[in-house]
DSSP file (Angstrom, degrees, kcal/mol; ACC not computed):
  #  RESIDUE AA STRUCTURE BP1 BP2  ACC     N-H-->O    O-->H-N    N-H-->O    O-->H-N    TCO  KAPPA ALPHA  PHI   PSI    X-CA   Y-CA   Z-CA
    1    1 A X              0   0    0      0, 0.0     2,-0.3     0, 0.0     0, 0.0   0.000 360.0 360.0 360.0 133.6 -245.6   -0.8   69.4
    2    2 A X        -     0   0    0      2,-0.0     2,-0.4     0, 0.0     0, 0.0  -0.772 360.0-105.2-127.7 173.5 -244.7    2.9   69.1
    3    3 A X        -     0   0    0     -2,-0.3     2,-0.5     2,-0.0     0, 0.0  -0.784  20.2-158.3-100.0 143.1 -244.0    5.4   66.5
    4    4 A X        -     0   0    0     -2,-0.4     2,-0.3     2,-0.0    -2,-0.0  -0.974  16.4-142.7-120.8 115.4 -240.5    6.8   65.7
    5    5 A X        -     0   0    0     -2,-0.5     2,-0.4     2,-0.0    -2,-0.0  -0.562  13.8-166.7 -80.5 139.4 -240.5   10.1   64.0
    6    6 A X        -     0   0    0     -2,-0.3     2,-0.3     2,-0.0    -2,-0.0  -0.994   8.0-178.5-124.7 131.2 -237.9   10.8   61.3
    7    7 A X        -     0   0    0     -2,-0.4     2,-0.3     2,-0.0    -2,-0.0  -0.924   6.0-174.8-128.2 152.7 -237.3   14.3   60.0
    8    8 A X        -     0   0    0     -2,-0.3     2,-0.3     2,-0.0    -2,-0.0  -0.962   5.4-161.1-139.7 159.8 -235.0   15.7   57.3
    9    9 A X        -     0   0    0     -2,-0.3     2,-0.3    17,-0.1    -2,-0.0  -0.972   5.1-174.0-140.3 156.6 -234.2   19.2   56.2
   10   10 A X        -     0   0    0     -2,-0.3     2,-0.2     2,-0.0    16,-0.1  -0.983  27.9-112.9-143.4 154.4 -232.6   20.8   53.1
   11   11 A X        -     0   0    0     -2,-0.3     2,-1.5     1,-0.1    15,-0.1  -0.581  28.8-120.3 -81.3 152.9 -231.6   24.3   52.2
   12   12 A X        +     0   0    0     -2,-0.2     2,-0.4     2,-0.0    -1,-0.1  -0.563  64.0 136.4 -93.4  72.4 -233.5   26.0   49.5
   13   13 A X        -     0   0    0     -2,-1.5    -2,-0.1     2,-0.1    35,-0.0  -0.943  53.9-143.9-122.0 142.3 -230.5   26.6   47.2
   14   14 A X  S    S+     0   0    0     -2,-0.4     2,-0.2     2,-0.0    -1,-0.1   0.877  89.2  57.8 -72.1 -37.8 -230.4   26.0   43.4
   15   15 A X  S    S-     0   0    0      1,-0.1    -2,-0.1     2,-0.1     3,-0.1  -0.484  75.9-144.1 -85.4 164.8 -226.9   24.7   43.5
   16   16 A X  S    S+     0   0    0     -2,-0.2     9,-2.5     1,-0.1    10,-0.4   0.593  77.6  44.6-104.5 -14.4 -226.0   21.7   45.6
   17   17 A X  B    S-A   24   0A   0      7,-0.3     7,-0.2     8,-0.1     2,-0.2  -0.944  87.3-101.2-133.3 153.4 -222.5   22.7   46.7
   18   18 A X     >  -     0   0    0      5,-2.5     4,-1.8    -2,-0.3    32,-0.2  -0.518  25.6-139.2 -69.4 132.9 -220.8   25.9   48.0
   19   19 A X  T  4 S+     0   0    0     30,-0.7    -1,-0.1    -2,-0.2    31,-0.1   0.607  99.4  44.5 -70.7 -11.0 -218.8   27.6   45.2
   20   20 A X  T  4 S+     0   0    0      3,-0.1    -1,-0.2    31,-0.0    30,-0.1   0.887 129.5  17.0 -96.7 -55.9 -216.0   28.3   47.7
   21   21 A X  T  4 S-     0   0    0      2,-0.1    -2,-0.2    30,-0.0     3,-0.1   0.627  88.4-136.6 -94.6 -13.5 -215.4   25.1   49.6
   22   22 A X     <  +     0   0    0     -4,-1.8     2,-0.3     1,-0.3    -3,-0.1   0.668  57.1 138.0  65.3  17.4 -217.3   22.7   47.2
   23   23 A X        -     0   0    0      1,-0.1    -5,-2.5    -5,-0.0    -1,-0.3  -0.675  63.1 -92.6 -90.1 151.1 -218.9   21.0   50.2
   24   24 A X  B >   -A   17   0A   0     -2,-0.3     3,-1.3    -7,-0.2    -7,-0.3  -0.288  22.8-132.2 -63.2 143.3 -222.6   20.1   49.9
   25   25 A X  T 3  S+     0   0    0     -9,-2.5    -1,-0.1     1,-0.3    -8,-0.1   0.776 107.7  59.0 -67.3 -27.3 -225.2   22.6   51.3
   26   26 A X  T 3  S+     0   0    0    -10,-0.4    -1,-0.3     2,-0.1     9,-0.1   0.474 112.4  45.5 -82.9   2.0 -227.0   19.8   53.2
   27   27 A X  S <  S-     0   0    0     -3,-1.3     9,-0.4     7,-0.1     2,-0.3   0.133  99.1-101.0-105.4-132.8 -223.7   19.2   55.0
   28   28 A X        -     0   0    0      7,-0.2     7,-0.1     4,-0.1    -4,-0.1  -0.953  31.6 -84.8-150.9 170.5 -221.6   21.9   56.4
   29   29 A X    >   -     0   0    0     -2,-0.3     3,-1.7     5,-0.1    -5,-0.0  -0.257  49.0 -99.3 -73.6 167.6 -218.5   23.9   55.6
   30   30 A X  T 3  S+     0   0    0      1,-0.3    -1,-0.1     3,-0.0    -2,-0.0   0.726 121.6  59.7 -62.7 -20.1 -215.0   22.6   56.6
   31   31 A X  T 3  S+     0   0    0      2,-0.0     2,-0.3     8,-0.0    -1,-0.3   0.623  98.3  70.2 -81.3 -12.6 -215.0   24.8   59.7
   32   32 A X    <   -     0   0    0     -3,-1.7    -4,-0.1     1,-0.1     3,-0.1  -0.754  60.4-157.2-108.4 151.6 -218.1   23.2   61.2
   33   33 A X  S    S+     0   0    0     -2,-0.3     2,-0.4     1,-0.2    -1,-0.1   0.775  81.9  30.2 -92.0 -30.2 -218.7   19.8   62.6
   34   34 A X  S    S-     0   0    0     -7,-0.1    -1,-0.2     2,-0.0     4,-0.1  -0.981  78.6-121.8-132.9 141.9 -222.4   19.6   62.1
   35   35 A X        +     0   0    0     -2,-0.4     2,-0.4    -9,-0.1    -7,-0.2  -0.298  66.7  62.6 -71.9 164.3 -224.8   21.1   59.5
   36   36 A X  S >  S-     0   0    0     -9,-0.4     3,-1.8     3,-0.4    -9,-0.0  -0.927  99.4  -4.7 126.9-146.0 -227.7   23.3   60.5
   37   37 A X  G >  S+     0   0    0     -2,-0.4     3,-0.6     1,-0.3    -1,-0.1   0.731 123.4  60.0 -63.6 -25.6 -228.2   26.7   62.2
   38   38 A X  G 3  S+     0   0    0      1,-0.3    -1,-0.3    -4,-0.1     2,-0.1   0.644 113.2  38.3 -78.4 -11.6 -224.5   27.2   63.0
   39   39 A X  G <  S+     0   0    0     -3,-1.8    -3,-0.4   -12,-0.1    -1,-0.3  -0.509  83.2 171.2-134.7  65.2 -223.6   27.0   59.3
   40   40 A X    <   -     0   0    0     -3,-0.6    12,-2.7    11,-0.1     2,-0.3  -0.246  34.8-107.1 -74.1 166.4 -226.4   28.8   57.4
   41   41 A X  E     -B   51   0B   0     10,-0.2     2,-0.5    11,-0.1    10,-0.2  -0.728  27.9-154.0 -92.0 142.9 -226.4   29.7   53.8
   42   42 A X  E     -B   50   0B   0      8,-3.2     8,-2.1    -2,-0.3     2,-0.3  -0.977   3.5-152.4-121.2 128.6 -225.9   33.3   52.7
   43   43 A X  E     -B   49   0B   0     -2,-0.5    35,-2.7     6,-0.2     6,-0.2  -0.723   8.8-143.9 -95.7 145.0 -227.2   34.7   49.4
   44   44 A X  B >   -C   77   0C   0      4,-2.4     3,-2.1    -2,-0.3    33,-0.2  -0.585  33.0-103.2 -97.5 169.6 -225.6   37.5   47.6
   45   45 A X  T 3  S+     0   0    0     31,-2.9    32,-0.1     1,-0.3    -1,-0.1   0.763 125.2  60.6 -60.8 -23.5 -227.5   40.2   45.6
   46   46 A X  T 3  S-     0   0    0     30,-0.3    -1,-0.3     2,-0.1     3,-0.1   0.445 118.0-115.5 -82.8  -0.7 -226.3   38.3   42.5
   47   47 A X  S <  S+     0   0    0     -3,-2.1     2,-0.3     1,-0.3    -2,-0.1   0.545  71.7 135.3  75.3  11.6 -228.2   35.2   43.8
   48   48 A X        -     0   0    0    -34,-0.1    -4,-2.4   -35,-0.0     2,-0.4  -0.678  42.7-149.4 -84.2 148.3 -225.1   33.1   44.3
   49   49 A X  E     +B   43   0B   0     -2,-0.3   -30,-0.7    -6,-0.2     2,-0.3  -0.932  21.1 166.7-126.5 143.2 -225.2   31.2   47.6
   50   50 A X  E     -B   42   0B   0     -8,-2.1    -8,-3.2    -2,-0.4     2,-0.1  -0.944  45.2 -83.7-144.1 161.9 -222.4   30.1   50.0
   51   51 A X  E  >  -B   41   0B   0     -2,-0.3     4,-2.3   -10,-0.2     5,-0.3  -0.471  45.0-119.4 -62.5 145.3 -221.9   28.8   53.5
   52   52 A X  H  > S+     0   0    0    -12,-2.7     4,-2.3     1,-0.2     5,-0.2   0.920 113.0  47.6 -53.7 -48.8 -221.9   31.8   55.9
   53   53 A X  H  > S+     0   0    0    -13,-0.2     4,-2.1     1,-0.2    -1,-0.2   0.874 111.2  51.3 -65.0 -36.7 -218.3   30.9   57.1
   54   54 A X  H  > S+     0   0    0      2,-0.2     4,-2.2     1,-0.2    -1,-0.2   0.945 113.0  42.8 -66.1 -48.1 -217.0   30.5   53.6
   55   55 A X  H  X S+     0   0    0     -4,-2.3     4,-2.9     2,-0.2     5,-0.2   0.865 112.6  53.4 -71.0 -33.8 -218.3   33.9   52.3
   56   56 A X  H  X S+     0   0    0     -4,-2.3     4,-2.5    -5,-0.3    -1,-0.2   0.929 110.6  47.1 -64.3 -42.8 -217.2   35.7   55.4
   57   57 A X  H  X S+     0   0    0     -4,-2.1     4,-1.1    -5,-0.2    -2,-0.2   0.902 113.2  49.7 -62.6 -40.6 -213.7   34.4   55.0
   58   58 A X  H  X S+     0   0    0     -4,-2.2     4,-0.7     2,-0.2     3,-0.5   0.936 111.6  47.2 -62.1 -48.9 -213.7   35.3   51.4
   59   59 A X  H >< S+     0   0    0     -4,-2.9     3,-0.9     1,-0.2    -2,-0.2   0.908 113.0  48.6 -61.8 -43.0 -214.9   38.9   52.0
   60   60 A X  H 3< S+     0   0    0     -4,-2.5    -1,-0.2     1,-0.2    -2,-0.2   0.694 106.6  57.7 -72.3 -18.0 -212.4   39.4   54.8
   61   61 A X  H 3< S+     0   0    0     -4,-1.1     2,-0.3    -3,-0.5    -1,-0.2   0.598  85.4  97.0 -86.0 -11.8 -209.6   38.1   52.6
   62   62 A X    <<  -     0   0    0     -3,-0.9     4,-0.2    -4,-0.7    -3,-0.0  -0.616  60.8-157.3 -81.4 133.6 -210.2   40.7   49.8
   63   63 A X  S    S+     0   0    0     -2,-0.3     2,-0.1     2,-0.1    -1,-0.1   0.750  78.9  23.8 -83.4 -24.7 -208.0   43.7   50.0
   64   64 A X  S    S-     0   0    0      1,-0.2     2,-0.2     3,-0.0    -2,-0.1  -0.356 123.5 -29.3-118.1-158.1 -210.4   46.0   48.1
   65   65 A X  S    S-     0   0    0     -2,-0.1    -1,-0.2     1,-0.1    -2,-0.1  -0.412  76.6-118.3 -57.8 123.2 -214.1   45.9   47.5
   66   66 A X        -     0   0    0     -2,-0.2     9,-2.9    -4,-0.2     2,-0.3  -0.333  28.8-158.0 -67.3 146.5 -215.1   42.1   47.6
   67   67 A X  B     -D   74   0D   0      7,-0.3     7,-0.3    -9,-0.1     2,-0.1  -0.904  31.2 -89.8-121.9 152.9 -216.5   40.5   44.6
   68   68 A X     >  -     0   0    0      5,-3.3     4,-2.0    -2,-0.3     5,-0.0  -0.397  31.4-138.7 -59.9 130.9 -218.6   37.4   44.2
   69   69 A X  T  4 S+     0   0    0      1,-0.2    -1,-0.2     2,-0.2   -14,-0.0   0.660  99.3  45.1 -68.4 -12.2 -216.3   34.4   43.8
   70   70 A X  T  4 S+     0   0    0      3,-0.1    -1,-0.2     1,-0.0    -2,-0.0   0.885 131.6  11.0 -95.6 -48.5 -218.6   33.0   41.1
   71   71 A X  T  4 S-     0   0    0      2,-0.1    -2,-0.2     3,-0.0     3,-0.1   0.470  88.9-127.5-114.9  -3.0 -219.6   35.9   38.9
   72   72 A X     <  +     0   0    0     -4,-2.0    -3,-0.1     1,-0.2     3,-0.1   0.548  58.7 143.2  68.9   9.5 -217.1   38.6   40.0
   73   73 A X        -     0   0    0      1,-0.1    -5,-3.3    -6,-0.1    -1,-0.2  -0.416  69.7 -78.7 -71.5 157.9 -219.9   41.2   40.6
   74   74 A X  B     -D   67   0D   0     -7,-0.3     2,-0.4     1,-0.1    -7,-0.3  -0.391  57.6-115.2 -56.3 128.8 -219.4   43.5   43.6
   75   75 A X        +     0   0    0     -9,-2.9     2,-0.3    -3,-0.1    -9,-0.1  -0.555  46.4 159.6 -76.9 127.1 -220.4   41.4   46.6
   76   76 A X        -     0   0    0     -2,-0.4   -31,-2.9    -3,-0.0   -30,-0.3  -0.981  41.7-116.6-140.8 134.7 -223.4   42.5   48.6
   77   77 A X  B     -C   44   0C   0     -2,-0.3   -33,-0.3   -33,-0.2     2,-0.1  -0.484  41.2-103.6 -67.7 139.5 -225.4   40.3   50.9
   78   78 A X              0   0    0    -35,-2.7   -35,-0.2    -2,-0.2    -1,-0.1  -0.426 360.0 360.0 -66.2 135.5 -229.0   39.9   49.7
   79   79 A X              0   0    0     -2,-0.1    -1,-0.2    -3,-0.1    -2,-0.1   0.492 360.0 360.0 -70.8 360.0 -231.4   42.0   51.7
């Protein structure tokens, strides 16, 4: 008889879904096949959180200074 280890992980986010793609944070964004390090969460200075790929797409789609898609404050990545 042997032991089989089981592990799980979760992101430390207050919301459960990305405000842009609406996919769960313990999953991944629509651009990724698997959750984890390739699809990290990114917090803004306003404390809203999004999948990295989602917020990068959002920022690059803005023609002027990008704003948070949730609260409309000027978007800045949290330091």
